[in-house]
C-alpha positions in Angstrom: 0.0 0.0 0.0 1.2 3.5 -0.8 1.4 6.4 1.6 -2.0 8.1 2.0 -2.6 11.0 -0.3 -4.3 14.3 0.6 -7.3 15.2 -1.5 -10.8 16.8 -1.2 -9.2 20.0 0.0 -11.1 23.2 0.4 -13.2 25.2 2.8 -16.8 24.8 3.9 -19.2 26.9 6.0 -18.8 26.0 9.7 -22.5 25.4 10.1 -22.3 22.6 7.5 -19.4 20.8 9.1 -21.4 18.0 10.7 -23.3 17.2 7.5 -20.0 17.4 5.6 -18.4 14.8 8.0 -21.4 12.6 7.7 -21.3 12.8 3.9 -17.6 12.0 3.6 -18.1 9.1 6.1 -21.0 7.7 4.0 -18.8 7.8 0.9 -16.1 5.8 2.8 -18.6 3.3 4.2 -18.3 4.6 7.8 -21.2 5.4 10.1 -20.4 8.8 11.6 -22.3 9.0 14.9 -22.7 11.4 17.8 -19.4 10.2 19.4 -17.6 11.1 16.2 -19.3 14.4 16.1 -18.4 15.1 19.7 -14.7 14.4 18.9 -14.6 16.7 15.9 -16.7 19.4 17.5 -14.6 19.4 20.7 -11.3 19.5 18.7 -12.3 22.2 16.3 -11.9 25.3 18.6 -8.2 24.1 19.3 -7.4 24.1 15.6 -6.0 26.9 13.3 -5.5 26.6 9.6 -2.6 29.0 9.8 -0.6 26.8 12.2 1.6 23.9 10.8 0.2 21.5 13.4 -3.2 23.2 13.6 -5.3 20.5 12.0 -7.4 17.8 13.7 -7.4 14.3 12.1 -10.4 12.1 12.6 -10.2 8.5 11.4 -13.0 7.0 9.3 -12.5 3.3 9.4 -15.0 2.2 6.9 -14.9 0.1 3.7 -12.4 2.7 2.5 -10.2 3.8 5.5 -9.7 7.6 5.5 -8.7 10.4 7.8 -10.8 13.5 7.8 -8.8 16.6 8.7 -10.4 19.9 9.8 -9.0 23.3 10.9 -10.7 26.4 12.0 -10.1 29.7 10.2 -10.3 32.1 13.2 -12.3 35.2 12.6 -14.3 33.7 9.8 -17.3 31.4 9.4 -15.5 28.7 7.5 -13.6 25.6 8.3 -10.8 24.2 6.1 -11.1 20.5 5.2 -9.1 17.8 3.6 -9.0 14.0 3.5 -6.2 11.5 3.4 -6.2 7.9 2.3 -6.0 5.8 -0.7 -9.6 5.6 -2.0 -10.9 4.0 -5.2 -11.6 6.4 -8.1 -15.3 6.6 -7.4 -14.9 7.4 -3.7 -12.2 10.0 -4.5 -14.5 11.7 -7.0 -17.4 11.8 -4.5 -15.3 13.3 -1.8 -13.6 15.8 -4.0 -17.0 17.1 -5.0 -18.1 17.5 -1.4 -16.1 20.6 -0.4 -17.2 22.3 -3.6 -20.9 21.7 -2.7 -20.6 22.5 1.0 -18.7 25.8 0.2 -21.6 27.0 -2.0 -24.6 26.2 0.1 -25.4 26.5 3.8 -26.9 23.6 5.6 -29.3 24.0 8.5 
């Protein structure tokens, strides 16, 4: 197996972070639950996109193992996101589309 690649990079509106996490998890075959959300939600305030070690990585151990990375952009209403792993072409395409969609629409 090769080293995990980083893909699906971008930013999304902070209010759409949970649906984004759930969507990426669904594409990987992982069931993102309240405990997962609690981990991501609690970690986010301690992240900073401008800091080299300012990202939080959350494992998604589904059919396609991935790591979802998130970082706050202090002073804004957005969160930077990216994914690492070695997905198949279909899963990669789905995940790469997600930041584009979640950066254009707000989810409530």
